[in-house]
py3Dmol code that shows the C-alpha trace and the ligand (Angstrom):
import py3Dmol

protein = """\
ATOM      1  CA  MET A   1       0.000   0.000   0.000  1.00  0.00           C
ATOM      2  CA  ALA A   2       1.211   3.522  -0.706  1.00  0.00           C
ATOM      3  CA  VAL A   3       2.726   5.185   2.355  1.00  0.00           C
ATOM      4  CA  GLN A   4       0.352   8.162   2.043  1.00  0.00           C
ATOM      5  CA  SER A   5      -2.616   5.765   2.197  1.00  0.00           C
ATOM      6  CA  LEU A   6      -1.162   4.163   5.331  1.00  0.00           C
ATOM      7  CA  LEU A   7      -0.957   7.607   6.951  1.00  0.00           C
ATOM      8  CA  ASN A   8      -4.432   8.646   5.782  1.00  0.00           C
ATOM      9  CA  ASN A   9      -5.948   5.405   7.102  1.00  0.00           C
ATOM     10  CA  ALA A  10      -4.144   5.845  10.413  1.00  0.00           C
ATOM     11  CA  LYS A  11      -5.484   9.378  10.760  1.00  0.00           C
ATOM     12  CA  LYS A  12      -9.011   8.279   9.819  1.00  0.00           C
ATOM     13  CA  ASN A  13      -9.043   5.317  12.209  1.00  0.00           C
ATOM     14  CA  GLY A  14      -7.254   7.004  15.120  1.00  0.00           C
ATOM     15  CA  GLU A  15      -4.259   4.661  14.868  1.00  0.00           C
ATOM     16  CA  LYS A  16      -0.967   5.874  16.291  1.00  0.00           C
ATOM     17  CA  LYS A  17       2.255   5.185  14.426  1.00  0.00           C
ATOM     18  CA  PHE A  18       5.879   5.257  15.406  1.00  0.00           C
ATOM     19  CA  ALA A  19       8.686   6.251  13.039  1.00  0.00           C
ATOM     20  CA  ILE A  20      12.406   5.829  13.634  1.00  0.00           C
ATOM     21  CA  LEU A  21      14.467   8.605  12.077  1.00  0.00           C
ATOM     22  CA  ILE A  22      17.804   7.405  10.785  1.00  0.00           C
ATOM     23  CA  ASP A  23      20.359  10.125  10.191  1.00  0.00           C
ATOM     24  CA  PRO A  24      22.609   8.486   7.571  1.00  0.00           C
ATOM     25  CA  ASP A  25      25.504  10.590   8.763  1.00  0.00           C
ATOM     26  CA  GLU A  26      25.390   9.974  12.478  1.00  0.00           C
ATOM     27  CA  ILE A  27      24.212   6.397  12.511  1.00  0.00           C
ATOM     28  CA  ARG A  28      26.824   3.806  13.295  1.00  0.00           C
ATOM     29  CA  LEU A  29      26.142   0.776  11.192  1.00  0.00           C
ATOM     30  CA  ASP A  30      26.400  -1.602  14.147  1.00  0.00           C
ATOM     31  CA  ASN A  31      23.671   0.512  15.754  1.00  0.00           C
ATOM     32  CA  LEU A  32      21.570   0.152  12.645  1.00  0.00           C
ATOM     33  CA  ASP A  33      21.908  -3.644  12.877  1.00  0.00           C
ATOM     34  CA  GLN A  34      20.718  -3.455  16.458  1.00  0.00           C
ATOM     35  CA  ILE A  35      17.798  -1.165  15.549  1.00  0.00           C
ATOM     36  CA  LEU A  36      16.756  -3.580  12.804  1.00  0.00           C
ATOM     37  CA  LYS A  37      16.921  -6.469  15.239  1.00  0.00           C
ATOM     38  CA  VAL A  38      14.691  -4.844  17.840  1.00  0.00           C
ATOM     39  CA  SER A  39      12.307  -3.582  15.138  1.00  0.00           C
ATOM     40  CA  GLU A  40      11.855  -7.114  13.793  1.00  0.00           C
ATOM     41  CA  SER A  41       8.707  -7.677  15.797  1.00  0.00           C
ATOM     42  CA  SER A  42       7.214  -4.892  13.623  1.00  0.00           C
ATOM     43  CA  SER A  43       7.312  -2.474  16.558  1.00  0.00           C
ATOM     44  CA  ALA A  44       8.320   0.400  14.274  1.00  0.00           C
ATOM     45  CA  ASP A  45       5.813   1.437  11.607  1.00  0.00           C
ATOM     46  CA  PHE A  46       8.145   3.502   9.420  1.00  0.00           C
ATOM     47  CA  PHE A  47      11.776   4.331   8.935  1.00  0.00           C
ATOM     48  CA  PHE A  48      12.450   7.927   7.955  1.00  0.00           C
ATOM     49  CA  ILE A  49      15.919   8.626   6.619  1.00  0.00           C
ATOM     50  CA  GLY A  50      17.645  11.975   6.078  1.00  0.00           C
ATOM     51  CA  GLY A  51      19.330  14.904   7.793  1.00  0.00           C
ATOM     52  CA  SER A  52      19.842  18.667   7.498  1.00  0.00           C
ATOM     53  CA  LEU A  53      23.581  18.379   7.024  1.00  0.00           C
ATOM     54  CA  ILE A  54      25.340  15.231   5.926  1.00  0.00           C
ATOM     55  CA  MET A  55      29.129  15.044   6.157  1.00  0.00           C
ATOM     56  CA  ASP A  56      29.717  11.385   5.496  1.00  0.00           C
ATOM     57  CA  ASP A  57      26.877  10.079   3.378  1.00  0.00           C
ATOM     58  CA  GLN A  58      25.868   6.542   4.269  1.00  0.00           C
ATOM     59  CA  MET A  59      22.361   6.840   2.832  1.00  0.00           C
ATOM     60  CA  ASP A  60      22.878   4.306   0.080  1.00  0.00           C
ATOM     61  CA  LEU A  61      24.353   1.781   2.490  1.00  0.00           C
ATOM     62  CA  CYS A  62      21.623   2.403   5.077  1.00  0.00           C
ATOM     63  CA  LEU A  63      18.917   1.949   2.455  1.00  0.00           C
ATOM     64  CA  ASP A  64      20.460  -1.329   1.290  1.00  0.00           C
ATOM     65  CA  LYS A  65      20.432  -2.582   4.870  1.00  0.00           C
ATOM     66  CA  LEU A  66      16.936  -1.366   5.675  1.00  0.00           C
ATOM     67  CA  LYS A  67      15.430  -2.783   2.495  1.00  0.00           C
ATOM     68  CA  SER A  68      17.186  -6.142   2.717  1.00  0.00           C
ATOM     69  CA  HIS A  69      16.437  -6.769   6.404  1.00  0.00           C
ATOM     70  CA  SER A  70      13.010  -5.277   6.951  1.00  0.00           C
ATOM     71  CA  LYS A  71       9.614  -4.832   5.360  1.00  0.00           C
ATOM     72  CA  VAL A  72       8.932  -1.582   7.225  1.00  0.00           C
ATOM     73  CA  PRO A  73       8.331   1.244   4.694  1.00  0.00           C
ATOM     74  CA  VAL A  74      11.245   3.657   4.290  1.00  0.00           C
ATOM     75  CA  VAL A  75      10.555   7.328   3.602  1.00  0.00           C
ATOM     76  CA  ILE A  76      13.238   9.885   2.743  1.00  0.00           C
ATOM     77  CA  PHE A  77      13.059  12.982   4.945  1.00  0.00           C
ATOM     78  CA  PRO A  78      15.353  15.122   2.822  1.00  0.00           C
ATOM     79  CA  GLY A  79      17.481  17.940   4.137  1.00  0.00           C
ATOM     80  CA  SER A  80      18.650  18.824   0.655  1.00  0.00           C
ATOM     81  CA  THR A  81      18.263  17.970  -3.024  1.00  0.00           C
ATOM     82  CA  PHE A  82      21.213  15.569  -2.696  1.00  0.00           C
ATOM     83  CA  GLN A  83      19.098  13.215  -0.624  1.00  0.00           C
ATOM     84  CA  ILE A  84      17.076  11.611  -3.397  1.00  0.00           C
ATOM     85  CA  ASN A  85      17.510   7.863  -3.661  1.00  0.00           C
ATOM     86  CA  LYS A  86      15.213   5.512  -5.522  1.00  0.00           C
ATOM     87  CA  LYS A  87      15.919   2.625  -3.145  1.00  0.00           C
ATOM     88  CA  ALA A  88      13.465   4.147  -0.636  1.00  0.00           C
ATOM     89  CA  ASP A  89       9.690   3.683  -0.913  1.00  0.00           C
ATOM     90  CA  ALA A  90       8.653   7.310  -0.725  1.00  0.00           C
ATOM     91  CA  LEU A  91       9.887  10.839  -0.127  1.00  0.00           C
ATOM     92  CA  PHE A  92       8.432  13.663   1.918  1.00  0.00           C
ATOM     93  CA  PHE A  93       8.302  16.549  -0.550  1.00  0.00           C
ATOM     94  CA  LEU A  94       8.872  19.122   2.158  1.00  0.00           C
ATOM     95  CA  SER A  95       8.024  22.791   2.063  1.00  0.00           C
ATOM     96  CA  LEU A  96       9.309  24.719   5.077  1.00  0.00           C
ATOM     97  CA  ILE A  97       6.067  26.572   5.731  1.00  0.00           C
ATOM     98  CA  SER A  98       7.032  28.017   9.119  1.00  0.00           C
ATOM     99  CA  GLY A  99       9.756  30.027   7.373  1.00  0.00           C
ATOM    100  CA  ARG A 100       9.838  32.772   4.788  1.00  0.00           C
ATOM    101  CA  ASN A 101      12.843  31.605   2.805  1.00  0.00           C
ATOM    102  CA  ALA A 102      11.713  31.026  -0.784  1.00  0.00           C
ATOM    103  CA  ASP A 103      14.528  28.514  -1.389  1.00  0.00           C
ATOM    104  CA  PHE A 104      13.049  26.174   1.205  1.00  0.00           C
ATOM    105  CA  LEU A 105       9.431  26.950   0.354  1.00  0.00           C
ATOM    106  CA  ILE A 106       9.740  26.156  -3.355  1.00  0.00           C
ATOM    107  CA  GLY A 107      13.240  26.799  -4.766  1.00  0.00           C
ATOM    108  CA  ASN A 108      14.941  23.508  -3.917  1.00  0.00           C
ATOM    109  CA  GLN A 109      11.751  21.645  -4.760  1.00  0.00           C
ATOM    110  CA  PHE A 110      11.824  23.206  -8.249  1.00  0.00           C
ATOM    111  CA  VAL A 111      15.410  22.011  -8.774  1.00  0.00           C
ATOM    112  CA  ALA A 112      14.541  18.501  -7.569  1.00  0.00           C
ATOM    113  CA  ALA A 113      11.277  18.117  -9.517  1.00  0.00           C
ATOM    114  CA  PRO A 114      12.656  16.569 -12.748  1.00  0.00           C
ATOM    115  CA  TYR A 115      14.771  14.097 -10.753  1.00  0.00           C
ATOM    116  CA  LEU A 116      11.848  13.156  -8.539  1.00  0.00           C
ATOM    117  CA  ILE A 117       9.553  12.490 -11.489  1.00  0.00           C
ATOM    118  CA  LYS A 118      12.118  10.065 -12.910  1.00  0.00           C
ATOM    119  CA  SER A 119      12.891   8.434  -9.553  1.00  0.00           C
ATOM    120  CA  GLY A 120       9.645   6.478  -9.351  1.00  0.00           C
ATOM    121  CA  LEU A 121       9.475   7.350  -5.639  1.00  0.00           C
ATOM    122  CA  GLU A 122       6.080   7.986  -4.091  1.00  0.00           C
ATOM    123  CA  ILE A 123       6.035  11.751  -3.543  1.00  0.00           C
ATOM    124  CA  MET A 124       4.310  12.957  -0.367  1.00  0.00           C
ATOM    125  CA  PRO A 125       3.709  16.742  -0.255  1.00  0.00           C
ATOM    126  CA  THR A 126       4.341  17.728   3.359  1.00  0.00           C
ATOM    127  CA  GLY A 127       4.339  21.019   5.238  1.00  0.00           C
ATOM    128  CA  TYR A 128       7.386  21.185   7.492  1.00  0.00           C
ATOM    129  CA  MET A 129       7.103  23.405  10.553  1.00  0.00           C
ATOM    130  CA  LEU A 130      10.073  24.173  12.730  1.00  0.00           C
ATOM    131  CA  ILE A 131       9.183  24.900  16.363  1.00  0.00           C
ATOM    132  CA  ASP A 132      11.609  26.442  18.835  1.00  0.00           C
ATOM    133  CA  GLY A 133      13.101  23.632  20.908  1.00  0.00           C
ATOM    134  CA  GLY A 134      15.283  25.727  23.197  1.00  0.00           C
ATOM    135  CA  VAL A 135      18.533  25.490  21.221  1.00  0.00           C
ATOM    136  CA  LYS A 136      19.506  26.682  17.760  1.00  0.00           C
ATOM    137  CA  THR A 137      19.220  23.636  15.507  1.00  0.00           C
ATOM    138  CA  THR A 138      21.072  22.746  12.318  1.00  0.00           C
ATOM    139  CA  VAL A 139      17.870  23.097  10.302  1.00  0.00           C
ATOM    140  CA  GLU A 140      17.351  26.648  11.625  1.00  0.00           C
ATOM    141  CA  TYR A 141      20.891  27.587  10.651  1.00  0.00           C
ATOM    142  CA  VAL A 142      20.881  25.851   7.266  1.00  0.00           C
ATOM    143  CA  SER A 143      17.421  27.070   6.241  1.00  0.00           C
ATOM    144  CA  ASN A 144      17.988  30.594   7.554  1.00  0.00           C
ATOM    145  CA  THR A 145      14.471  30.694   8.985  1.00  0.00           C
ATOM    146  CA  HIS A 146      13.043  31.495  12.402  1.00  0.00           C
ATOM    147  CA  PRO A 147      11.271  28.699  14.257  1.00  0.00           C
ATOM    148  CA  ILE A 148       7.758  29.266  15.580  1.00  0.00           C
ATOM    149  CA  PRO A 149       7.958  30.240  19.281  1.00  0.00           C
ATOM    150  CA  ALA A 150       7.224  27.233  21.508  1.00  0.00           C
ATOM    151  CA  ASN A 151       4.574  29.135  23.460  1.00  0.00           C
ATOM    152  CA  LYS A 152       2.551  30.245  20.415  1.00  0.00           C
ATOM    153  CA  PRO A 153       0.241  27.345  19.517  1.00  0.00           C
ATOM    154  CA  ASP A 154      -2.017  29.681  17.524  1.00  0.00           C
ATOM    155  CA  ILE A 155       0.822  30.545  15.136  1.00  0.00           C
ATOM    156  CA  ALA A 156       1.497  26.825  14.713  1.00  0.00           C
ATOM    157  CA  LEU A 157      -2.187  26.143  14.103  1.00  0.00           C
ATOM    158  CA  CYS A 158      -2.574  28.891  11.472  1.00  0.00           C
ATOM    159  CA  THR A 159       0.593  27.693   9.729  1.00  0.00           C
ATOM    160  CA  ALA A 160      -0.644  24.096   9.648  1.00  0.00           C
ATOM    161  CA  MET A 161      -4.111  25.139   8.439  1.00  0.00           C
ATOM    162  CA  THR A 162      -2.503  27.185   5.680  1.00  0.00           C
ATOM    163  CA  GLY A 163      -0.422  24.187   4.614  1.00  0.00           C
ATOM    164  CA  GLU A 164      -3.492  21.991   4.454  1.00  0.00           C
ATOM    165  CA  MET A 165      -5.482  24.582   2.490  1.00  0.00           C
ATOM    166  CA  LEU A 166      -2.588  24.859   0.033  1.00  0.00           C
ATOM    167  CA  GLY A 167      -3.053  21.138  -0.617  1.00  0.00           C
ATOM    168  CA  LEU A 168      -0.192  19.647   1.402  1.00  0.00           C
ATOM    169  CA  ARG A 169      -1.080  16.109   2.438  1.00  0.00           C
ATOM    170  CA  ASN A 170       0.787  15.936   5.786  1.00  0.00           C
ATOM    171  CA  ILE A 171       2.131  18.289   8.423  1.00  0.00           C
ATOM    172  CA  TYR A 172       5.455  17.567  10.155  1.00  0.00           C
ATOM    173  CA  MET A 173       6.042  19.615  13.322  1.00  0.00           C
ATOM    174  CA  ASP A 174       9.662  19.398  14.365  1.00  0.00           C
ATOM    175  CA  ALA A 175      11.597  20.892  17.251  1.00  0.00           C
ATOM    176  CA  GLY A 176      14.720  19.809  15.325  1.00  0.00           C
ATOM    177  CA  SER A 177      17.076  16.957  15.870  1.00  0.00           C
ATOM    178  CA  GLY A 178      18.386  16.862  19.451  1.00  0.00           C
ATOM    179  CA  ALA A 179      16.082  19.676  20.587  1.00  0.00           C
ATOM    180  CA  GLN A 180      16.413  20.509  24.255  1.00  0.00           C
ATOM    181  CA  ASN A 181      12.634  20.761  24.664  1.00  0.00           C
ATOM    182  CA  PRO A 182      10.287  18.674  22.568  1.00  0.00           C
ATOM    183  CA  ILE A 183       7.082  20.285  21.271  1.00  0.00           C
ATOM    184  CA  SER A 184       4.533  20.789  24.050  1.00  0.00           C
ATOM    185  CA  ASN A 185       1.532  18.504  24.286  1.00  0.00           C
ATOM    186  CA  GLU A 186      -0.636  21.635  24.272  1.00  0.00           C
ATOM    187  CA  MET A 187       0.686  22.717  20.866  1.00  0.00           C
ATOM    188  CA  VAL A 188       0.265  19.206  19.427  1.00  0.00           C
ATOM    189  CA  LYS A 189      -3.328  19.130  20.698  1.00  0.00           C
ATOM    190  CA  ARG A 190      -4.167  22.547  19.300  1.00  0.00           C
ATOM    191  CA  VAL A 191      -2.736  21.814  15.846  1.00  0.00           C
ATOM    192  CA  SER A 192      -4.089  18.272  15.536  1.00  0.00           C
ATOM    193  CA  LYS A 193      -7.622  19.428  16.358  1.00  0.00           C
ATOM    194  CA  GLY A 194      -7.500  22.106  13.666  1.00  0.00           C
ATOM    195  CA  ILE A 195      -6.351  20.046  10.671  1.00  0.00           C
ATOM    196  CA  SER A 196      -7.621  16.932   8.960  1.00  0.00           C
ATOM    197  CA  VAL A 197      -4.367  15.685   7.416  1.00  0.00           C
ATOM    198  CA  PRO A 198      -1.958  13.397   9.320  1.00  0.00           C
ATOM    199  CA  LEU A 199       0.270  15.187  11.821  1.00  0.00           C
ATOM    200  CA  MET A 200       3.818  13.967  12.475  1.00  0.00           C
ATOM    201  CA  VAL A 201       5.717  15.249  15.500  1.00  0.00           C
ATOM    202  CA  GLY A 202       9.410  14.904  16.332  1.00  0.00           C
ATOM    203  CA  GLY A 203      12.486  16.547  17.798  1.00  0.00           C
ATOM    204  CA  GLY A 204      13.915  15.936  21.262  1.00  0.00           C
ATOM    205  CA  ILE A 205      11.559  13.087  22.223  1.00  0.00           C
ATOM    206  CA  ARG A 206      13.674  10.873  24.490  1.00  0.00           C
ATOM    207  CA  THR A 207      11.333   8.832  26.658  1.00  0.00           C
ATOM    208  CA  PRO A 208       8.421   6.445  26.141  1.00  0.00           C
ATOM    209  CA  GLU A 209       6.326   8.726  28.398  1.00  0.00           C
ATOM    210  CA  LYS A 210       6.780  11.769  26.169  1.00  0.00           C
ATOM    211  CA  ALA A 211       6.283   9.700  22.996  1.00  0.00           C
ATOM    212  CA  GLY A 212       2.995   8.396  24.399  1.00  0.00           C
ATOM    213  CA  ALA A 213       1.889  11.868  25.506  1.00  0.00           C
ATOM    214  CA  VAL A 214       2.509  13.248  21.996  1.00  0.00           C
ATOM    215  CA  ALA A 215       0.429  10.429  20.471  1.00  0.00           C
ATOM    216  CA  ASP A 216      -2.307  11.027  23.048  1.00  0.00           C
ATOM    217  CA  ALA A 217      -2.252  14.759  22.259  1.00  0.00           C
ATOM    218  CA  GLY A 218      -3.135  14.035  18.631  1.00  0.00           C
ATOM    219  CA  ALA A 219      -0.045  13.184  16.577  1.00  0.00           C
ATOM    220  CA  THR A 220      -0.659  10.399  14.070  1.00  0.00           C
ATOM    221  CA  VAL A 221       3.068   9.679  13.827  1.00  0.00           C
ATOM    222  CA  VAL A 222       5.623  10.150  16.601  1.00  0.00           C
ATOM    223  CA  VAL A 223       9.185  10.416  15.282  1.00  0.00           C
ATOM    224  CA  VAL A 224      12.273   9.578  17.350  1.00  0.00           C
ATOM    225  CA  GLY A 225      15.869   9.710  16.117  1.00  0.00           C
ATOM    226  CA  ASN A 226      18.727  10.546  18.489  1.00  0.00           C
ATOM    227  CA  ALA A 227      17.423   8.699  21.544  1.00  0.00           C
ATOM    228  CA  ILE A 228      17.181   5.450  19.562  1.00  0.00           C
ATOM    229  CA  GLU A 229      20.564   5.895  17.933  1.00  0.00           C
ATOM    230  CA  LYS A 230      21.966   6.143  21.459  1.00  0.00           C
ATOM    231  CA  ASP A 231      19.949   3.258  22.865  1.00  0.00           C
ATOM    232  CA  PRO A 232      18.321   0.983  20.267  1.00  0.00           C
ATOM    233  CA  ASN A 233      16.622  -0.977  23.066  1.00  0.00           C
ATOM    234  CA  LEU A 234      14.225   1.955  23.539  1.00  0.00           C
ATOM    235  CA  VAL A 235      12.456   0.969  20.292  1.00  0.00           C
ATOM    236  CA  VAL A 236      10.070  -1.544  21.847  1.00  0.00           C
ATOM    237  CA  GLU A 237       9.126   0.615  24.844  1.00  0.00           C
ATOM    238  CA  ILE A 238       8.549   3.714  22.719  1.00  0.00           C
ATOM    239  CA  ALA A 239       6.539   1.715  20.186  1.00  0.00           C
ATOM    240  CA  ASP A 240       4.321   0.309  22.948  1.00  0.00           C
ATOM    241  CA  ALA A 241       3.903   3.754  24.506  1.00  0.00           C
ATOM    242  CA  VAL A 242       2.750   5.204  21.170  1.00  0.00           C
ATOM    243  CA  HIS A 243       0.578   2.272  20.041  1.00  0.00           C
ATOM    244  CA  GLN A 244      -1.363   2.138  23.312  1.00  0.00           C
ATOM    245  CA  TYR A 245      -3.122   5.341  22.250  1.00  0.00           C
ATOM    246  CA  SER A 246      -4.495   3.819  19.047  1.00  0.00           C
ATOM    247  CA  LYS A 247      -8.278   3.811  19.139  1.00  0.00           C
ATOM    248  CA  PRO A 248      -9.515   0.248  19.664  1.00  0.00           C
ATOM    249  CA  ILE A 249     -10.946  -1.317  16.504  1.00  0.00           C
ATOM    250  CA  LEU A 250     -14.666  -1.882  17.131  1.00  0.00           C
TER     251      LEU A 250
END
"""
ligand_1 = """\
10
LIG
C 14.424 15.511 13.760
O 12.183 15.027 14.362
C 13.425 14.476 14.159
O 14.098 16.083 12.527
C 13.903 13.618 15.304
O 14.519 14.357 16.305
O 16.639 13.110 16.695
O 15.758 14.687 18.417
O 14.615 12.515 17.989
P 15.429 13.626 17.421
"""
view = py3Dmol.view(width=600, height=400)
view.addModel(protein, "pdb")
view.setStyle({"model": 0}, {"cartoon": {"style": "trace"}})
view.addModel(ligand_1, "xyz")
view.setStyle({"model": 1}, {"stick": {}})
view.zoomTo()
view.show()
């Protein structure tokens, strides 16, 4: 099934999904083996792969590993036009809608378009919203945009509503990789209630408790990267914490 359909069905049925973000630069391959092992019991619903700045590109190698050892769908979460790889299943076609930098709203997308058409990847138009997570993140620096203040849920809501009305199929709210403070449950609740497309939330989520609270607050997909790279054994606990908030099937 197409990844977008999986997300739409999850949103419609109140299912909660858990995505592991693999940064192909920071991941140690022995860690990836471990992550794949603990994810075997299908505790992770998606792998997202990408990063805002990649110094030592292991994306091709990571994709080979992910695709040969797991059936979990892999979606590219691109930080730049260099991160297009047809070995993945799909790609978030991100527009940085919390910012006002035309390059990240449409410029890079324009450059990538002819490559994406030829790639055969499933393209998933997604509004990317950067929320202040207490420290300056790589994405803030690289994109030269200001994050939405953490205590302004109404700004986040209006931004997400705008993205949906522009036709974007998903909203990704991110406090940025390694954020000091993850996005507040209050903001997740406010935004999720005001939109009808799937909401993904990530950045600085380190514990099963917070992952569960984000799912309970209305995220369809909870995304965790750094914490799992550090301790792959967290996968099962975080997955359980997120999945427990899925609406029971009647
Ligand atoms: C970053 O949302 C992701 O874009 C995941 O963040 O690595 O802090 O979990 P962490």
